[in-house]
C-alpha positions in Angstrom: 6.8 -36.4 17.5 5.8 -33.0 18.9 6.7 -31.8 22.5 4.4 -29.2 22.7 2.9 -27.8 26.0 -0.6 -28.4 25.0 -2.7 -31.3 23.6 -6.2 -29.9 23.2 -8.0 -30.8 20.3 -8.5 -28.5 17.3 -10.1 -28.6 14.0 -9.4 -27.3 10.8 -12.3 -26.9 8.2 -12.0 -25.9 4.5 -14.7 -24.1 2.6 -15.1 -27.2 0.4 -16.1 -29.2 3.4 -12.7 -31.0 4.1 -12.1 -31.6 7.7 -8.9 -32.4 9.5 -8.7 -33.0 13.1 -5.3 -32.2 15.1 -3.9 -30.7 18.1 -3.9 -26.9 19.2 -1.0 -24.7 19.9 -0.6 -21.0 20.7 -3.9 -19.2 21.7 -7.3 -20.9 21.9 -10.3 -19.9 20.1 -11.7 -19.7 16.6 -10.2 -18.0 13.8 -10.6 -17.9 9.7 -8.9 -16.6 6.7 -7.8 -17.5 3.2 -5.5 -20.9 3.5 -2.2 -20.7 1.9 1.1 -22.7 1.9 4.7 -21.7 2.1 7.2 -23.8 0.6 10.1 -22.3 2.7 11.9 -24.8 5.4 13.1 -21.9 7.6 12.4 -18.4 8.4 9.3 -18.6 10.2 9.4 -15.7 12.1 9.9 -13.3 9.4 7.2 -14.9 7.4 4.7 -14.6 10.5 5.4 -10.9 10.4 5.0 -9.9 6.8 2.1 -8.0 6.4 1.4 -9.3 3.1 -0.2 -12.5 5.1 -2.8 -10.4 6.8 -6.2 -12.3 6.7 -4.5 -15.6 5.7 -4.1 -18.8 7.6 -0.8 -20.3 6.7 0.4 -23.8 6.0 4.3 -24.2 6.8 5.7 -27.3 5.0 8.7 -28.0 7.2 8.3 -31.4 9.2 9.1 -29.5 12.4 8.5 -25.8 13.2 9.8 -24.0 16.4 13.0 -26.0 16.6 14.9 -22.7 16.8 12.8 -20.8 18.8 12.4 -16.9 18.6 14.5 -14.0 18.5 12.8 -10.7 18.9 15.1 -8.8 16.1 13.8 -11.6 13.6 10.7 -9.6 12.9 9.5 -7.6 9.6 6.9 -5.6 11.1 5.5 -4.4 14.5 3.9 -7.9 15.2 2.6 -11.1 13.7 0.4 -10.7 10.6 -0.8 -14.1 9.9 -4.5 -15.1 11.0 -3.6 -18.7 12.0 -1.2 -21.1 11.5 -1.2 -25.0 10.5 2.1 -27.3 11.0 2.7 -30.7 10.9 5.2 -31.0 14.2 6.0 -28.5 16.6 8.9 -28.1 19.4 9.2 -26.2 22.2 12.7 -27.2 22.6 14.8 -24.7 20.5 18.5 -25.0 19.9 19.6 -21.2 19.0 21.8 -19.6 21.8 20.3 -16.2 21.1 16.9 -17.3 21.0 14.7 -15.8 24.2 11.5 -18.0 23.8 9.6 -20.5 22.3 7.4 -20.5 19.3 4.1 -21.4 21.2 4.9 -18.9 23.9 5.2 -16.3 21.0 1.9 -17.2 19.4 0.2 -16.9 22.8 1.4 -13.6 23.5 0.4 -12.4 20.0 -2.7 -14.1 20.2 -2.2 -16.7 17.1 -4.4 -19.6 16.9 -2.7 -22.6 15.6 -3.1 -26.3 15.0 -0.5 -29.2 14.5 -0.4 -33.0 13.8 -1.8 -32.1 10.4 -0.6 -34.2 7.5 0.5 -30.9 5.6 1.6 -32.9 2.6 -2.0 -34.1 1.9 -3.3 -30.6 2.8 -0.9 -28.9 0.3 -1.7 -31.2 -2.5 -5.3 -30.4 -1.9 -5.0 -26.8 -2.0 -2.7 -27.1 -5.1 -5.3 -29.1 -6.7 -8.5 -27.1 -5.5 -7.2 -23.8 -5.1 -6.9 -21.2 -2.2 -10.2 -21.1 -0.3 -11.2 -19.7 3.2 -10.8 -22.1 6.3 -11.5 -22.1 10.0 -9.3 -23.3 12.7 -11.3 -23.9 16.1 -10.6 -25.2 19.5 -14.2 -24.4 20.2 -16.2 -25.9 17.4 -15.8 -29.3 16.2 -18.9 -30.2 14.1 -19.3 -29.5 10.6 -22.4 -27.4 11.0 -20.9 -25.2 13.7 -17.4 -24.9 11.5 -19.5 -24.1 8.2 -21.6 -21.3 10.1 -18.5 -19.9 11.5 -16.9 -19.9 8.0 -19.5 -17.6 6.7 -18.3 -14.9 8.4 -15.1 -14.9 6.8 -15.0 -12.6 3.7 -13.3 -13.8 0.5 -9.9 -12.4 -0.4 -11.0 -11.4 -3.9 -12.2 -7.6 -3.9 -10.7 -7.3 -0.1 -8.8 -4.2 0.7 -6.2 -5.0 3.4 -3.6 -2.5 2.8 -5.1 0.3 4.8 -5.1 -2.2 7.9 -1.5 -2.9 8.1 -0.3 0.4 6.9 1.7 2.7 9.4 -0.9 5.6 10.6 1.8 8.4 10.8 4.4 9.2 8.6 8.0 8.0 10.0 11.4 8.3 8.6 14.3 5.8 8.2 18.1 6.1 7.1 20.3 9.0 7.1 18.9 12.3 6.6 22.3 13.3 4.9 21.8 10.4 2.3 22.3 11.0 -1.4 18.7 10.5 -2.4 15.3 11.1 -0.6 12.8 8.5 -1.3 9.0 8.7 -0.7 7.8 4.9 0.6 4.3 4.2 0.1 3.3 1.9 3.0 0.9 -0.7 2.0 2.6 -3.4 4.4 6.1 -2.7 3.9 8.8 -4.9 5.3 11.5 -3.6 7.7 14.4 -5.3 5.5 13.0 -3.6 2.4 13.4 -0.4 4.2 17.1 -1.4 5.4 17.9 -2.4 1.7 17.1 0.9 0.6 18.6 2.9 3.4 21.8 0.8 2.8 22.2 2.4 -0.6 22.5 5.9 0.7 18.8 6.6 0.5 16.7 8.6 3.2 12.9 7.2 3.5 10.0 8.9 4.5 7.4 6.1 5.1 3.9 7.5 4.6 0.4 5.9 5.3 -1.3 4.4 2.1 -3.9 7.1 1.9 -1.5 10.2 2.0 -1.9 12.8 -0.5 0.3 13.6 -3.2 0.6 17.2 -1.7 2.1 16.0 1.5 4.3 13.4 -0.3 5.7 16.1 -2.5 6.4 18.2 0.5 9.2 15.8 1.3 10.9 16.8 -2.0 11.6 13.0 -2.9 14.1 11.9 -5.6 12.0 8.9 -6.4 9.1 6.7 -5.3 9.1 3.4 -3.4 5.8 0.9 -3.6 5.5 -1.5 -1.1 4.5 -5.1 -0.7 1.3 -5.7 1.2 -1.8 -7.8 1.3 -5.2 -7.9 -0.4 -6.7 -7.4 -3.7 -5.1 -4.4 -5.8 -8.3 -4.1 -7.8 -10.0 -2.8 -4.8 -7.3 0.1 -4.6 -8.5 2.5 -7.0 -7.1 5.6 -5.0 -3.5 4.0 -4.7 -3.6 3.5 -8.6 -4.6 7.0 -9.3 -1.7 8.0 -6.7 0.7 5.9 -8.8 -0.5 7.7 -12.0 0.3 11.2 -10.4 3.6 9.9 -9.6 4.4 8.8 -13.2 3.7 12.3 -14.3 6.5 13.5 -12.3 8.9 11.4 -14.2 10.8 10.7 -11.0 12.0 7.1 -10.7 9.6 4.5 -9.3 10.2 1.0 -7.8 7.4 -1.6 -6.9 7.7 -4.8 -5.0 4.9 -7.2 -5.0 1.5 -5.3 -4.4 3.5 -2.3 -5.5 4.3 -4.1 -8.7 0.4 -4.7 -9.4 -0.5 -1.2 -8.4 2.1 -0.2 -11.1 0.5 -2.4 -13.7 -2.9 -1.2 -13.0 -1.7 2.4 -13.3 -0.8 1.5 -16.9 -4.2 -0.1 -17.5 -3.0 -3.6 -17.1 -5.5 -5.9 -15.3 -4.5 -8.0 -12.2 -6.3 -11.6 -11.5 -6.4 -13.7 -8.4 -4.2 -16.8 -8.8 -5.3 -20.5 -8.3 -3.0 -21.1 -5.3 -0.3 -18.4 -5.3 3.2 -18.4 -4.7 4.9 -18.4 -1.5 8.2 -19.6 -0.5 12.2 -19.1 -0.8 12.9 -21.1 -3.7 11.1 -19.9 -6.7 12.9 -19.7 -10.0 12.6 -16.7 -12.0 14.1 -15.6 -15.4 15.8 -12.4 -15.9 15.1 -11.9 -19.7 17.7 -9.3 -20.1 20.4 -11.4 -18.7 19.3 -14.8 -19.4 20.1 -16.1 -16.0 17.6 -17.6 -13.4 17.4 -16.3 -10.1 16.0 -18.2 -6.8 13.7 -15.7 -5.3 11.4 -15.0 -2.1 7.7 -14.8 -2.9 4.3 -14.1 -1.2 1.4 -13.3 -3.3 -1.9 -14.7 -4.2 -2.4 -12.0 -7.1 -0.6 -11.6 -10.5 -0.9 -9.2 -13.4 -2.7 -10.5 -16.7 -0.3 -11.0 -19.7 -3.2 -10.9 -21.9 -4.1 -7.1 -21.1 -0.8 -6.0 -22.2 -1.1 -4.7 -25.7 1.7 -4.8 -28.7 2.0 -1.2 -28.7 2.2 -0.8 -24.6 4.7 1.1 -23.0 5.3 -1.9 -20.7 8.1 -4.3 -21.1 8.0 -7.6 -19.3 11.7 -8.1 -17.7 11.3 -11.4 -15.5 9.2 -14.5 -15.9 8.4 -17.4 -13.4 10.0 -20.5 -14.5 7.3 -22.7 -13.0 4.1 -21.2 -14.6 5.1 -18.6 -16.9 3.4 -15.9 -15.0 5.0 -12.1 -15.0 7.6 -11.4 -12.4 8.8 -8.2 -13.4 7.9 -5.1 -15.8 9.5 -1.8 -16.5 8.1 1.2 -18.6 9.6 2.2 -22.0 8.6 5.8 -21.5 9.3 6.5 -17.8 11.9 5.5 -15.2 9.7 3.1 -13.4 9.9 -0.7 -12.8 8.6 -3.4 -10.6 8.9 -7.1 -9.6 6.3 -9.6 -8.2 8.9 -11.3 -5.9 11.0 -10.2 -2.9 14.5 -8.9 -3.6 15.0 -8.1 0.1 14.4 -11.8 1.1 14.5 -12.3 4.8 13.8 -14.9 4.7 15.4 -16.3 1.5 18.2 -16.0 -1.1 19.9 -12.7 -2.1 20.2 -13.3 -5.8 18.0 -10.2 -6.7 19.2 -7.6 -4.4 20.8 -5.6 -7.5 17.4 -4.5 -7.9 17.8 -1.9 -5.1 21.2 -0.9 -6.6 19.1 -0.2 -10.1 16.9 2.1 -8.5 19.8 4.0 -7.0 21.1 4.3 -10.7 17.6 5.4 -11.9 17.6 8.2 -9.5 21.2 9.1 -10.1 20.7 9.5 -13.8 17.6 11.3 -13.1 18.9 13.8 -11.0 22.0 14.4 -13.2 19.9 14.8 -16.0 
């Protein structure tokens, strides 16, 4: 049972015509995007501020949300990035002593429209069966015709370029300038904990806008390149793919995460595709093919790289596989010091099984610089 401050009626309308009636919390109005679900039971504030969620309406699967409040430092970017939120129950009473605000106040301040009192288990089963699709949340519209008309203005995620909307507009620096290695970070929607994970390993970072030229990047004299996570369809980012090819030509180490992983693949002529409903959560099992060990991972992606386009004589080696569906979760190049993973080794929230990958990047730069 929720103790939210408001009981305004709200509607959730899916592109296939399915309607859910619930109650409003957060901001009022109408918002749309691609519906997706996160399987994590905690970490909602970090999830809401992950730039990879831009353009998406998020279903949270926990029975209650909001019960530990909001702490300003628990953010992964400069603000909330989800388009809208769907929940089963919410709570304005929070138990964490260090929390400074309720979830509803936080959503209102960030203009996020949300709906609760929804059978999220039934909704998630529907998405798993029918696939990701666009949806509308509204406190203003209620009839199928009104909601359908509003939904028509929401662009499809396939073919949509979103990284430029969440990327930094100006270059900034992170870490100790006296660090051993200098890393050029391409910001397609980078999370703060990725930057911290790199800086904690003796790296000084220049974080560049997604459209920065190679000449500007090379002026920083980087020892390696990092390709960040981010939202949208990698097939729409041909300029970024060409930039990755230029980076590969320098023979300096490259590390990519999520969207960065997909861009590294496309730079090596491997196609990407839109997944049926994607992977999002804190509990996804991945097999490390080198060690034979499973890692529990944090994930957030709706696109993946296509196994069928990796040729037998390719310079690509598959390093990690998803144990749920067999999709590719990691690759490395046989002829270049470059590797990438589809999941999020920095976690935040989530398990820390895969943080060794940041150490691997450090080791690659050490070998490259020594050689």
